[in-house]
N, CA, C and O atoms as CSV, one atom per row, in Angstrom:
chain,resi,resn,atom,element,x,y,z
A,1,UNK,N,N,1.155,-1.878,-0.488
A,1,UNK,CA,C,0.119,0.185,0.165
A,1,UNK,C,C,1.008,1.331,-0.224
A,1,UNK,O,O,2.223,1.367,-0.031
A,2,UNK,N,N,0.246,2.307,-0.819
A,2,UNK,CA,C,0.878,3.712,-0.830
A,2,UNK,C,C,0.670,4.295,0.365
A,2,UNK,O,O,-0.364,4.440,1.016
A,3,UNK,N,N,2.209,4.733,0.650
A,3,UNK,CA,C,2.020,6.043,2.158
A,3,UNK,C,C,1.327,6.941,1.811
A,3,UNK,O,O,1.105,7.584,0.785
A,4,UNK,N,N,0.932,6.890,3.060
A,4,UNK,CA,C,-0.606,8.928,2.076
A,4,UNK,C,C,0.294,9.678,3.733
A,4,UNK,O,O,0.966,9.254,4.673
A,5,UNK,N,N,-0.299,11.055,3.208
A,5,UNK,CA,C,0.253,11.571,4.741
A,5,UNK,C,C,-0.990,11.581,4.945
A,5,UNK,O,O,-2.059,11.378,4.370
A,6,UNK,N,N,-0.278,12.068,6.572
A,6,UNK,CA,C,-1.465,11.548,8.335
A,6,UNK,C,C,-3.024,12.287,7.913
A,6,UNK,O,O,-4.181,11.886,8.032
A,7,UNK,N,N,-2.334,13.734,7.291
A,7,UNK,CA,C,-3.844,14.071,6.621
A,7,UNK,C,C,-4.949,13.564,5.876
A,7,UNK,O,O,-6.098,13.861,6.203
A,8,UNK,N,N,-4.676,12.744,4.800
A,8,UNK,CA,C,-5.420,11.947,4.467
A,8,UNK,C,C,-5.492,9.906,4.346
A,8,UNK,O,O,-6.156,9.157,3.630
A,9,UNK,N,N,-4.384,9.635,5.509
A,9,UNK,CA,C,-4.540,8.592,6.273
A,9,UNK,C,C,-6.209,7.768,6.261
A,9,UNK,O,O,-6.574,6.740,5.690
A,10,UNK,N,N,-7.168,9.006,7.403
A,10,UNK,CA,C,-8.129,7.911,7.233
A,10,UNK,C,C,-9.281,7.625,6.355
A,10,UNK,O,O,-10.209,6.818,6.388
A,11,UNK,N,N,-8.849,8.694,5.448
A,11,UNK,CA,C,-9.244,8.502,3.780
A,11,UNK,C,C,-9.083,8.076,2.403
A,11,UNK,O,O,-9.308,8.340,1.222
A,12,UNK,N,N,-8.338,6.912,3.591
A,12,UNK,CA,C,-8.124,6.000,2.581
A,12,UNK,C,C,-8.810,5.313,1.625
A,12,UNK,O,O,-9.794,4.809,2.167
A,13,UNK,N,N,-8.752,4.954,0.046
A,13,UNK,CA,C,-10.121,4.614,-1.156
A,13,UNK,C,C,-9.685,2.872,-0.727
A,13,UNK,O,O,-8.610,2.363,-0.413
A,14,UNK,N,N,-10.803,2.416,-0.861
A,14,UNK,CA,C,-11.048,0.654,-0.669
A,14,UNK,C,C,-9.415,0.222,-1.492
A,14,UNK,O,O,-8.472,-0.333,-0.927
A,15,UNK,N,N,-9.463,0.631,-2.817
A,15,UNK,CA,C,-8.789,0.394,-3.983
A,15,UNK,C,C,-7.057,0.179,-3.611
A,15,UNK,O,O,-6.274,-0.658,-4.060
A,16,UNK,N,N,-6.741,1.757,-2.194
A,16,UNK,CA,C,-5.877,1.631,-1.896
A,16,UNK,C,C,-5.198,0.198,-0.526
A,16,UNK,O,O,-4.136,-0.119,0.009
A,17,UNK,N,N,-6.399,-0.162,-0.530
A,17,UNK,CA,C,-6.477,-0.748,0.540
A,17,UNK,C,C,-6.026,-2.193,0.485
A,17,UNK,O,O,-6.492,-2.983,-0.335
A,18,UNK,N,N,-4.987,-2.557,1.494
A,18,UNK,CA,C,-4.673,-4.128,1.586
A,18,UNK,C,C,-5.556,-5.251,1.346
A,18,UNK,O,O,-6.738,-5.079,1.643
A,19,UNK,N,N,-4.990,-7.066,0.564
A,19,UNK,CA,C,-5.954,-7.847,1.210
A,19,UNK,C,C,-5.421,-8.815,2.707
A,19,UNK,O,O,-4.527,-9.112,3.499
A,20,UNK,N,N,-6.692,-8.947,2.303
A,20,UNK,CA,C,-6.524,-9.610,4.033
A,20,UNK,C,C,-7.322,-10.805,3.519
A,20,UNK,O,O,-7.954,-10.686,2.469
A,21,UNK,N,N,-7.332,-12.782,4.700
A,21,UNK,CA,C,-8.141,-13.259,4.114
A,21,UNK,C,C,-8.674,-14.001,5.384
A,21,UNK,O,O,-7.748,-14.232,6.161
A,22,UNK,N,N,-9.413,-14.270,5.654
A,22,UNK,CA,C,-9.966,-14.058,7.334
A,22,UNK,C,C,-9.356,-16.249,7.386
A,22,UNK,O,O,-9.339,-17.178,6.579
A,23,UNK,N,N,-9.024,-16.055,8.711
A,23,UNK,CA,C,-8.155,-17.403,9.305
A,23,UNK,C,C,-8.542,-18.329,9.442
A,23,UNK,O,O,-7.697,-19.208,9.273
A,24,UNK,N,N,-10.484,-19.028,9.951
A,24,UNK,CA,C,-11.278,-19.397,10.144
A,24,UNK,C,C,-12.546,-19.736,9.377
A,24,UNK,O,O,-12.675,-18.996,8.401
A,25,UNK,N,N,-13.503,-20.610,9.515
A,25,UNK,CA,C,-14.417,-20.638,8.270
A,25,UNK,C,C,-15.267,-20.557,9.363
A,25,UNK,O,O,-15.941,-21.573,9.190
A,26,UNK,N,N,-15.699,-20.025,10.391
A,26,UNK,CA,C,-16.755,-18.698,11.098
A,26,UNK,C,C,-16.535,-17.548,10.633
A,26,UNK,O,O,-17.291,-16.878,9.930
A,27,UNK,N,N,-15.794,-17.361,10.901
A,27,UNK,CA,C,-14.816,-15.606,10.467
A,27,UNK,C,C,-15.089,-15.539,8.720
A,27,UNK,O,O,-15.582,-14.479,8.336
A,28,UNK,N,N,-14.901,-16.230,8.020
A,28,UNK,CA,C,-15.160,-16.329,7.046
A,28,UNK,C,C,-16.709,-16.085,5.839
A,28,UNK,O,O,-16.832,-15.526,4.750
A,29,UNK,N,N,-18.054,-17.143,7.126
A,29,UNK,CA,C,-18.908,-17.253,6.615
A,29,UNK,C,C,-19.354,-16.409,7.545
A,29,UNK,O,O,-20.577,-16.513,7.638
A,30,UNK,N,N,-18.759,-15.361,8.511
A,30,UNK,CA,C,-20.208,-14.351,8.465
A,30,UNK,C,C,-19.943,-13.406,7.887
A,30,UNK,O,O,-20.766,-12.535,7.605
A,31,UNK,N,N,-18.273,-13.369,7.476
A,31,UNK,CA,C,-18.114,-11.685,7.110
A,31,UNK,C,C,-17.885,-11.952,5.789
A,31,UNK,O,O,-18.223,-10.991,5.098
A,32,UNK,N,N,-17.292,-13.193,4.936
A,32,UNK,CA,C,-16.693,-12.763,3.624
A,32,UNK,C,C,-15.113,-13.516,3.805
A,32,UNK,O,O,-14.689,-13.396,4.954
A,33,UNK,N,N,-14.250,-14.215,2.924
A,33,UNK,CA,C,-13.239,-15.154,3.128
A,33,UNK,C,C,-12.576,-14.003,2.599
A,33,UNK,O,O,-11.525,-14.561,2.281
A,34,UNK,N,N,-12.356,-12.378,2.150
A,34,UNK,CA,C,-10.949,-12.015,1.778
A,34,UNK,C,C,-12.107,-10.926,2.442
A,34,UNK,O,O,-13.297,-11.220,2.563
A,35,UNK,N,N,-11.529,-9.655,2.831
A,35,UNK,CA,C,-11.807,-8.220,3.590
A,35,UNK,C,C,-10.785,-7.458,2.816
A,35,UNK,O,O,-10.099,-8.054,1.986
A,36,UNK,N,N,-10.648,-6.274,3.014
A,36,UNK,CA,C,-10.076,-4.857,2.424
A,36,UNK,C,C,-9.095,-4.380,4.419
A,36,UNK,O,O,-9.206,-4.921,5.519
A,37,UNK,N,N,-8.732,-3.854,4.205
A,37,UNK,CA,C,-8.227,-2.813,5.320
A,37,UNK,C,C,-6.986,-2.336,5.720
A,37,UNK,O,O,-5.893,-2.743,5.328
A,38,UNK,N,N,-7.219,-1.415,6.554
A,38,UNK,CA,C,-5.860,-0.561,6.493
A,38,UNK,C,C,-5.641,0.385,7.819
A,38,UNK,O,O,-6.233,1.309,8.378
A,39,UNK,N,N,-4.464,-0.371,7.991
A,39,UNK,CA,C,-4.676,0.023,9.703
A,39,UNK,C,C,-4.023,1.490,9.853
A,39,UNK,O,O,-2.928,1.828,9.404
A,40,UNK,N,N,-5.467,2.762,11.013
A,40,UNK,CA,C,-5.564,3.366,11.169
A,40,UNK,C,C,-6.251,3.316,12.760
A,40,UNK,O,O,-7.008,2.501,13.288
A,41,UNK,N,N,-5.514,4.787,13.336
A,41,UNK,CA,C,-6.206,4.769,14.636
A,41,UNK,C,C,-7.773,5.322,14.861
A,41,UNK,O,O,-8.411,6.144,14.204
A,42,UNK,N,N,-8.258,4.298,16.431
A,42,UNK,CA,C,-9.850,4.372,16.410
A,42,UNK,C,C,-10.308,6.238,16.057
A,42,UNK,O,O,-11.431,6.640,15.752
A,43,UNK,N,N,-9.558,6.743,16.156
A,43,UNK,CA,C,-9.781,8.696,16.283
A,43,UNK,C,C,-9.200,8.905,14.991
A,43,UNK,O,O,-9.302,10.092,14.681
A,44,UNK,N,N,-8.675,8.267,14.184
A,44,UNK,CA,C,-9.341,8.762,12.558
A,44,UNK,C,C,-10.322,7.858,12.110
A,44,UNK,O,O,-11.108,8.309,11.277
A,45,UNK,N,N,-10.528,6.160,12.626
A,45,UNK,CA,C,-12.012,6.680,12.116
A,45,UNK,C,C,-12.841,6.928,12.323
A,45,UNK,O,O,-13.744,6.582,11.560
A,46,UNK,N,N,-13.118,7.631,13.385
A,46,UNK,CA,C,-14.297,7.868,13.968
A,46,UNK,C,C,-14.257,9.825,13.018
A,46,UNK,O,O,-15.385,10.311,12.936
A,47,UNK,N,N,-13.118,10.711,12.435
A,47,UNK,CA,C,-12.533,11.126,11.275
A,47,UNK,C,C,-13.922,11.141,10.168
A,47,UNK,O,O,-14.896,11.848,9.911
A,48,UNK,N,N,-13.181,9.662,9.659
A,48,UNK,CA,C,-13.389,9.266,8.522
A,48,UNK,C,C,-15.447,8.334,9.167
A,48,UNK,O,O,-16.139,8.108,8.175
A,49,UNK,N,N,-15.592,8.251,9.452
A,49,UNK,CA,C,-17.393,8.003,9.748
A,49,UNK,C,C,-18.130,9.382,10.186
A,49,UNK,O,O,-19.350,9.405,10.029
A,50,UNK,N,N,-17.453,10.608,10.756
A,50,UNK,CA,C,-18.002,11.471,9.955
A,50,UNK,C,C,-17.836,12.411,9.436
A,50,UNK,O,O,-18.331,13.462,9.844
A,51,UNK,N,N,-17.173,12.342,8.495
A,51,UNK,CA,C,-17.068,12.962,7.312
A,51,UNK,C,C,-17.830,11.443,5.567
A,51,UNK,O,O,-18.136,11.652,4.393
A,52,UNK,N,N,-17.805,10.514,6.190
A,52,UNK,CA,C,-18.236,9.131,4.799
A,52,UNK,C,C,-19.567,8.834,5.498
A,52,UNK,O,O,-20.491,8.697,4.695
A,53,UNK,N,N,-19.905,8.698,6.797
A,53,UNK,CA,C,-21.206,7.889,6.389
A,53,UNK,C,C,-21.941,8.229,6.594
A,53,UNK,O,O,-22.363,7.974,7.721
A,54,UNK,N,N,-22.829,9.189,5.613
A,54,UNK,CA,C,-24.006,10.176,5.325
A,54,UNK,C,C,-24.193,8.655,3.982
A,54,UNK,O,O,-25.208,7.996,3.758
A,55,UNK,N,N,-22.521,8.497,3.196
A,55,UNK,CA,C,-23.284,8.358,2.110
A,55,UNK,C,C,-22.269,6.454,2.104
A,55,UNK,O,O,-22.228,5.815,1.053
A,56,UNK,N,N,-21.844,6.105,2.936
A,56,UNK,CA,C,-21.706,4.888,2.456
A,56,UNK,C,C,-21.930,3.763,4.168
A,56,UNK,O,O,-22.111,4.196,5.305
A,57,UNK,N,N,-21.846,2.629,3.816
A,57,UNK,CA,C,-22.313,1.822,5.371
A,57,UNK,C,C,-21.134,1.465,5.771
A,57,UNK,O,O,-20.294,0.814,5.149
A,58,UNK,N,N,-21.046,2.157,7.449
A,58,UNK,CA,C,-20.233,2.493,8.431
A,58,UNK,C,C,-20.948,1.524,10.225
A,58,UNK,O,O,-22.005,1.541,10.855
A,59,UNK,N,N,-20.039,1.056,10.316
A,59,UNK,CA,C,-20.190,1.061,11.988
A,59,UNK,C,C,-19.984,2.029,12.750
A,59,UNK,O,O,-19.205,2.928,12.434
A,60,UNK,N,N,-20.464,2.019,13.575
A,60,UNK,CA,C,-20.106,3.263,14.181
A,60,UNK,C,C,-18.516,3.222,14.747
A,60,UNK,O,O,-18.090,2.068,14.790
A,61,UNK,N,N,-17.678,4.118,15.132
A,61,UNK,CA,C,-16.282,4.516,15.348
A,61,UNK,C,C,-16.590,3.966,17.101
A,61,UNK,O,O,-17.696,4.071,17.631
A,62,UNK,N,N,-15.486,3.444,17.724
A,62,UNK,CA,C,-15.266,2.888,19.017
A,62,UNK,C,C,-14.573,4.689,19.857
A,62,UNK,O,O,-14.208,5.682,19.227
A,63,UNK,N,N,-14.607,4.547,21.058
A,63,UNK,CA,C,-14.565,6.058,21.686
A,63,UNK,C,C,-13.330,6.101,21.434
A,63,UNK,O,O,-12.383,5.315,21.470
A,64,UNK,N,N,-13.551,7.419,21.106
A,64,UNK,CA,C,-11.577,7.839,21.572
A,64,UNK,C,C,-11.281,9.478,22.102
A,64,UNK,O,O,-10.526,10.259,21.523
A,65,UNK,N,N,-11.667,9.625,22.707
A,65,UNK,CA,C,-12.085,11.238,23.751
A,65,UNK,C,C,-10.938,11.001,25.039
A,65,UNK,O,O,-10.395,11.774,25.829
A,66,UNK,N,N,-10.880,9.660,24.833
A,66,UNK,CA,C,-9.767,9.018,26.189
A,66,UNK,C,C,-8.637,8.569,25.647
A,66,UNK,O,O,-7.800,9.379,25.249
A,67,UNK,N,N,-8.483,7.558,25.571
A,67,UNK,CA,C,-8.096,6.737,24.469
A,67,UNK,C,C,-7.941,6.419,23.059
A,67,UNK,O,O,-8.960,6.010,22.504
A,68,UNK,N,N,-6.745,6.533,22.270
A,68,UNK,CA,C,-6.271,6.323,20.775
A,68,UNK,C,C,-5.324,5.228,20.793
A,68,UNK,O,O,-4.189,5.228,21.270
A,69,UNK,N,N,-5.959,4.275,20.196
A,69,UNK,CA,C,-5.325,2.805,19.883
A,69,UNK,C,C,-5.258,2.413,18.022
A,69,UNK,O,O,-6.078,2.960,17.283
A,70,UNK,N,N,-4.632,1.831,17.681
A,70,UNK,CA,C,-3.994,1.290,16.588
A,70,UNK,C,C,-4.512,-0.052,16.309
A,70,UNK,O,O,-4.711,-1.187,16.741
A,71,UNK,N,N,-4.591,0.609,15.515
A,71,UNK,CA,C,-6.064,-0.521,14.943
A,71,UNK,C,C,-5.874,-0.563,12.751
A,71,UNK,O,O,-5.064,-0.008,12.008
A,72,UNK,N,N,-6.889,-1.359,12.509
A,72,UNK,CA,C,-7.137,-1.333,11.208
A,72,UNK,C,C,-9.064,-0.600,10.746
A,72,UNK,O,O,-9.628,-0.335,11.807
A,73,UNK,N,N,-9.675,-0.396,9.920
A,73,UNK,CA,C,-10.470,0.447,9.133
A,73,UNK,C,C,-10.397,-1.768,8.540
A,73,UNK,O,O,-9.519,-2.623,8.421
A,74,UNK,N,N,-11.626,-1.698,8.398
A,74,UNK,CA,C,-11.652,-3.464,7.934
A,74,UNK,C,C,-12.992,-3.093,6.663
A,74,UNK,O,O,-13.811,-2.396,7.261
A,75,UNK,N,N,-13.307,-3.239,5.684
A,75,UNK,CA,C,-14.104,-3.575,4.939
A,75,UNK,C,C,-15.225,-5.050,4.656
A,75,UNK,O,O,-15.112,-5.516,3.523
A,76,UNK,N,N,-15.845,-5.486,5.218
A,76,UNK,CA,C,-16.234,-6.712,5.228
A,76,UNK,C,C,-17.378,-6.687,3.985
A,76,UNK,O,O,-17.983,-5.888,3.270
A,77,UNK,N,N,-17.210,-8.444,4.294
A,77,UNK,CA,C,-18.541,-8.804,3.266
A,77,UNK,C,C,-18.583,-8.386,2.192
A,77,UNK,O,O,-19.643,-8.505,1.577
A,78,UNK,N,N,-17.275,-7.640,1.470
A,78,UNK,CA,C,-17.140,-7.087,-0.295
A,78,UNK,C,C,-17.024,-7.305,-1.145
A,78,UNK,O,O,-16.377,-8.315,-1.421
A,79,UNK,N,N,-17.596,-6.469,-2.172
A,79,UNK,CA,C,-18.480,-7.148,-3.153
A,79,UNK,C,C,-20.256,-7.876,-2.985
A,79,UNK,O,O,-20.601,-8.995,-3.365
A,80,UNK,N,N,-20.910,-7.089,-2.479
A,80,UNK,CA,C,-22.043,-7.769,-1.676
A,80,UNK,C,C,-22.857,-6.152,-1.546
A,80,UNK,O,O,-22.309,-5.050,-1.533
A,81,UNK,N,N,-24.571,-6.530,-1.444
A,81,UNK,CA,C,-24.904,-5.222,-0.995
A,81,UNK,C,C,-24.997,-5.541,0.419
A,81,UNK,O,O,-25.843,-4.826,0.955
A,82,UNK,N,N,-24.494,-6.270,1.138
A,82,UNK,CA,C,-24.231,-6.083,2.972
A,82,UNK,C,C,-23.029,-5.521,3.328
A,82,UNK,O,O,-22.774,-5.393,4.525
A,83,UNK,N,N,-21.862,-4.989,2.072
A,83,UNK,CA,C,-20.597,-4.950,2.021
A,83,UNK,C,C,-20.797,-3.708,3.314
A,83,UNK,O,O,-21.956,-3.400,3.591
A,84,UNK,N,N,-19.826,-3.132,3.955
A,84,UNK,CA,C,-19.991,-2.474,4.738
A,84,UNK,C,C,-18.720,-1.744,5.664
A,84,UNK,O,O,-18.108,-2.788,5.892
A,85,UNK,N,N,-17.853,-0.613,6.394
A,85,UNK,CA,C,-16.832,-0.777,7.286
A,85,UNK,C,C,-16.565,-0.638,8.502
A,85,UNK,O,O,-16.886,0.542,8.643
A,86,UNK,N,N,-16.323,-0.869,9.181
A,86,UNK,CA,C,-16.117,-1.113,10.488
A,86,UNK,C,C,-14.319,-1.068,11.490
A,86,UNK,O,O,-13.661,-2.108,11.460
A,87,UNK,N,N,-13.880,-0.125,12.085
A,87,UNK,CA,C,-13.326,-0.205,12.733
A,87,UNK,C,C,-12.857,-1.508,13.581
A,87,UNK,O,O,-13.700,-2.381,13.786
A,88,UNK,N,N,-11.921,-1.620,13.936
A,88,UNK,CA,C,-10.836,-3.179,15.277
A,88,UNK,C,C,-9.972,-2.720,15.898
A,88,UNK,O,O,-9.536,-1.744,15.286
A,89,UNK,N,N,-9.349,-2.914,16.999
A,89,UNK,CA,C,-8.122,-3.453,17.524
A,89,UNK,C,C,-7.577,-4.019,16.768
A,89,UNK,O,O,-8.204,-4.954,16.269
A,90,UNK,N,N,-6.038,-3.757,16.239
A,90,UNK,CA,C,-5.155,-4.645,15.219
A,90,UNK,C,C,-4.987,-6.028,16.040
A,90,UNK,O,O,-4.988,-7.054,15.359
A,91,UNK,N,N,-4.809,-6.179,17.762
A,91,UNK,CA,C,-4.722,-7.321,18.723
A,91,UNK,C,C,-6.555,-8.222,17.964
A,91,UNK,O,O,-7.026,-9.355,18.066
A,92,UNK,N,N,-6.754,-7.672,17.666
A,92,UNK,CA,C,-8.069,-8.827,17.718
A,92,UNK,C,C,-8.633,-9.289,15.957
A,92,UNK,O,O,-9.317,-10.214,15.519
A,93,UNK,N,N,-7.859,-7.982,15.254
A,93,UNK,CA,C,-8.165,-7.872,13.127
A,93,UNK,C,C,-6.679,-9.017,13.385
A,93,UNK,O,O,-6.788,-10.167,12.961
A,94,UNK,N,N,-5.850,-8.744,13.828
A,94,UNK,CA,C,-4.497,-9.889,13.513
A,94,UNK,C,C,-4.844,-11.254,13.889
A,94,UNK,O,O,-4.483,-12.240,13.247
A,95,UNK,N,N,-5.479,-11.280,14.836
A,95,UNK,CA,C,-6.207,-13.292,15.322
A,95,UNK,C,C,-7.269,-13.358,14.790
A,95,UNK,O,O,-8.070,-13.584,15.697
A,96,UNK,N,N,-7.849,-13.291,13.745
A,96,UNK,CA,C,-9.499,-12.960,12.108
A,96,UNK,C,C,-8.336,-13.289,11.174
A,96,UNK,O,O,-8.328,-14.334,10.524
A,97,UNK,N,N,-7.179,-12.223,11.102
A,97,UNK,CA,C,-6.828,-12.567,9.331
A,97,UNK,C,C,-5.557,-12.163,9.297
A,97,UNK,O,O,-4.882,-11.612,10.167
A,98,UNK,N,N,-5.287,-12.502,8.165
A,98,UNK,CA,C,-4.113,-12.046,7.630
A,98,UNK,C,C,-3.494,-11.886,5.974
A,98,UNK,O,O,-4.493,-12.066,5.278
A,99,UNK,N,N,-2.499,-11.672,5.203
A,99,UNK,CA,C,-2.300,-10.836,4.192
A,99,UNK,C,C,-2.490,-11.602,3.587
A,99,UNK,O,O,-2.142,-12.750,3.862
A,100,UNK,N,N,-3.281,-11.191,2.238
A,100,UNK,CA,C,-2.670,-12.029,1.192
A,100,UNK,C,C,-3.007,-11.826,0.151
A,100,UNK,O,O,-3.822,-10.905,0.207
A,101,UNK,N,N,-2.767,-12.374,-1.515
A,101,UNK,CA,C,-2.144,-11.782,-2.235
A,101,UNK,C,C,-3.301,-11.507,-3.308
A,101,UNK,O,O,-4.022,-12.378,-3.795
A,102,UNK,N,N,-3.358,-9.783,-3.660
A,102,UNK,CA,C,-4.685,-9.729,-4.466
A,102,UNK,C,C,-5.399,-10.479,-5.393
A,102,UNK,O,O,-6.479,-10.069,-5.818
């Protein structure tokens, strides 16, 4: 993935996100076997949500007014009518997904 300026990082387009595959069948069945993801903080996801949630399906951001955590912007159910974005803490994401080829 191309490195973005810090001001643009929350607004990375889907085309620039990396591909990841689900590590277990349960995750694949619930959310799709492939996802797109990019590393951003929970606060950055909040900025993204405030700007883009009126035009695309997104899960609300976790609280970031006290603690800022690293994690991933994740696009699940790729290519379906149920496609949506969410944010996950890095340790949770890394237990569920592994980098894959495009």
